[in-house]
N, C-alpha and C positions, 0 to 999 in steps of 0.2 A: 874724537870726543871721549872723555872719560866716562866710564860706566858709573852707575849709582847716582846719577844726577836727579833722578825722579824723587818724588816724596817718599819718605820712609814712614811706614805705618807701625813699625816694631814698637817704639816707645809708647805710642798711643794704645796699642793692643795690650802691652804689659801693664800700663796704668789702669786700663779698664779691667784687666784680670785681677789686679790687686784690689780694686774697688769692689768687684763682685765677691772676691774672697773675704774681704772685711765684713761685708753685709751678711754673707752666708755664715761666717764664724759667729757673729753676734746672734744670729738666729739659732744656730745649733746649741750654743750655750744656754739658751732658754728652753728649747724644745726637748732635748735629750733627757735632762733630769725630769721634766714633766711627764714624758712618755714612760720612763721607768717607774715613777710614782703611780701612774695610772695602772700599769700592769701589776704592780704590787697590790694595789687596792682591789683590782679585779680578782686576783688569786685569793685574796683574803675574804671574798664574798661581799664586797662593798655594794655591788649592783643590787643584790637581793635586799640588803638593808635599806638602800635608797628607795627601792620600789615600795617597801613597807611604809616608809615615811610619806611617800607621794600618794599612796593609794587613796586616803581620804580626800585629797585635793582634787582627784579626778572627777568627783561628783560636781564640783564647782564649775567644771567646763563641760558637763554633760557626757562624760565617758565612764565606762565601767571601771571599777577599782582595779581589776586585773591588768588593765592596760598600763598601769604605772610602771611595770617592768620594762616596757618598751621605751618610755621616756627616760627611765633610769639608765638604760643602756646607752642612750644618746648622750645624756649628761656626762657620763663617766668616760665613754669611749668616742664613738663617732656615728654618723648617720648610717653607714653601711652595716655596722653591727646591729644598730637599732632596727634596721629594715629586716634583717634576718630574724631577729627576735619577733618582730611583728608578723612575719610570715607564719611562724609557728603558732602565734596567738590567733591569727585570723582563720587558721584551719579549724579551730574549735568554736569560734564566736564571730558572727557576722556584724559588721558595723555599717552605718549609713555613710553616704558620701560626705554629709555634714560632719559626722563624727571623725572620719578619717582626715578631713580638712582641718578640724580643730587639733587633732593629734599631730598633724603635719606642722601646724603653726608652732606648737609646743616644741617640737624637735628642731625646727628651723631656727627659732629665736634662741633656744638654749640647748646647745650640744657642745661636746668636746671642751667642757669648761676647764679642766685642769690644764690643758695645753693652751687654749685661747685666753684663759685668765692669766696664765704666765706671760703671754705676749703683752696683754694689756698692762700688767704690772711692770714689764720691762720698758714700756713707753710712758709710765708715770701714772697709770690709773690704778687705784687701790683695789684689792680683792673684794672688799665689801661693796664697793660701788659697782663692780662688774657683776657680782652675784645678785645684788638687789635689782639692778637694771634688767638683766637678762632673765632671771627667774620671775621677777615681778612683771616684766613686759610680756613674757610668754603666757603666764596665767591671766594677765589682764586682757590681752588680745584674744586669747582662747575663750575667755568668759564672754567678751563682747560678741564674738562670732557665734557662739552657742546661742546667746539670747536672740541675735538677729535671725539665725537659721530657724530657731524654734518658733519665733513670733511670725515669721513669714511662711513657715512650712516649706522652706527651700531645701533642696539637696537631700531629700529624705529617702531616696532610692538606695538599695544596697550597693555598697562600694565593690568594685571589681579590680583586683590586682592585675597589673599588666606585666609583672615581673616575679620570678621565683629565684631565690638565692641559690647559688651553687655551693655545694659542700666545700668547706675550707679545711685545711690541715690544722690540727691542734698541736700544741707543744711550743716550748720556748724558742726552739730553733726556727720554726716556721714564722713565729711572731717576729723574731729579731730580723729575719730576712725581709719580711714585709716592711719593717720600719726603715731598714737600710735602702730598700727600693724607693720608699716614699721620700726619704731625705735626698736621694740622688735626683729624683724628679724635681724636687724643690730647688736644687742648685741649678738645674737646667732652666727652670721657669724664671728664677731670679735673673740669670744672665740674659735670657730673652727679653724679659721686661725692661731691664736697665738699658739694653741696646735699643729697644723700641722707644723708650722715653727719650733717649738721645736723638733718635731719628725724628721723632715728632717735634722736638725742640728745634732741630736744624731746619725742618721744613716749614716751621711756623704754625703747625697744626696744634701744638700745645697751647699757644696763645689763643687760638680760636676756641679750643675746648674750654679754656678758662673763662672766656667771654660768654660762652653759651651757658656754662654752669653757674656763673657768678650770681644771677638773680635767685636761683634755687638755694645755693649755699648761703647767700646773704639772708634769705628768708628764714633759715634755721640757725643763723648765728655763726656760720663758719666762714672764715676769710678765704680769699682765692688761693692763698699759699697752700691750703690743705686740699686743693682740687685733685692733685695727682694721687695721693694716697686714698682719697675717698673713692676715686674711680677704680683703683687697683683692688681695694678691699671689697667694694660692692660687687665687682665682677668675679674676682678670683677667690675671695674669702680671706679670713684673717690668718689662717695657717699658711697658705701659699703666699700671701702678701706680707707676711710678718717681717721678713728681712727689710723690705722697703719702709714699712711702718716704723720699725726700730731706728733705721738710719735717719729718716726725716725727723723723728721725735728728738733725736740726740743732736741734730745739726744746729739747733738754736734758731732756725728760721720760723718755727711755729711757736705760738704762745701756748701756755698750759691750757688756756681756754679752748684754743683750736684743737689741741690734742684730745681733751676730754670730750668735747662735742662730737668730734670725728669718730672717736671710739664708741661713744654712745649711739650714734647713728649706725655704725657698722655692727655693733653688738646686736642691734635689733633687725638689721637688714644687710646681709652680706652674702656673697656667692650666689647672686640672684639667678645665675644661669644653671650651673651644675646642681646645686642643692635643690633648686625648685624643680628641675626635671626628675631628680631622684624621688622626691615626695609625690610628684605627679603620677608616677607609675604605680604608686600604692593605691591609687584610686581617689586622690584628693582633687579638689576643684581649684582652678587657677585663681579664682576671685579672692580666695582667702589666703593662699600660700604665697601669692605674689603681690597683687594689687592692695589688698588690705594690709599686708605686712609693710609694704613700701609707704603707704599713707600713714600708718601708725608710727613708723620710724621717723618720718618727717615731722609729724605733730609733736611727738614726745621730745625730739631734739629741739624743736622750736620753743617748746615750753621750758625746757631746761635752760636754754639760752637766755630766758627772760626772768629767771629767779634771782633777785638781787643778792640774797645771802650766798648763793652758790658762786655768782660772779665775783663777789668780794673775796671769797675764800680762794678762788683760782687766781685772782689778781695778786694775792699775797705770796704765791709760790714763784720760784725762779723759773724763767721760761725754758732754759736748757735742762734737759733730763740728764743726770749724771750717767756716764758710761758704765758705771758699776751697779746701776739699779737692777734689782732682782725682784 
């Protein structure tokens, strides 16, 4: 018997590697320029300027003006940086659980906007729509929660942090190394996700997930074709799920309406595991940072899906997002 009669997995593995590489390359082309711009803005003092602009708005959601620097850090960089800034702020001023919950909602709904806004732009959602939805959604939900907590006298005990940030190295070299590590992990996660999606499809679990999610997605105006990227974005977040988001958006299988509504939902509620846990250790309450955020995202997306003028505008756009979109 001649050797080599068994099935050969080489071509399949190579094809999978090329697919992963294409998805990762599309993501890197979006993220690297955004990361460089963010670092430049940070070095230029943009965080302090944004905090000054946000300070008067803090009163609308029941927070002291000085806490604007925390949200500014989240908007420009990421949640980890904002948490370190909050630790310094909390050392000099005590907030209630209700206030930390409201602050947590602001940070969860609107953070890392330069990077995540660039991802949204790459899949066909304009910057002004992203900023309006995420900044407006953060302030709107924060104001609603503040009114509810104040009216009911809920969560008025002093908040207690369960986490203290470790000192991090300063300098461009340390920053560059951190970004390279992050991009390396994203490649690993993209490969794992794509392998998992293929396995779920092979086992028929993907079809079951679509069937279970269909009523919820249909209720907020999203078709079943967008189920996979909705799950990825909601669980892992926009930054880590960005490669798959970009691939699906450019594949032509999703309509512009699907893309817009999916990104609207994910803009308001994504990374429900990691990000929620991060804010929870600051002393926030789960009722606001998870359940209220999820309900708010579902309601807002459902409302957007039923605006006639918006639907007409989306229907006029071509379904396939050009590969050169920036």
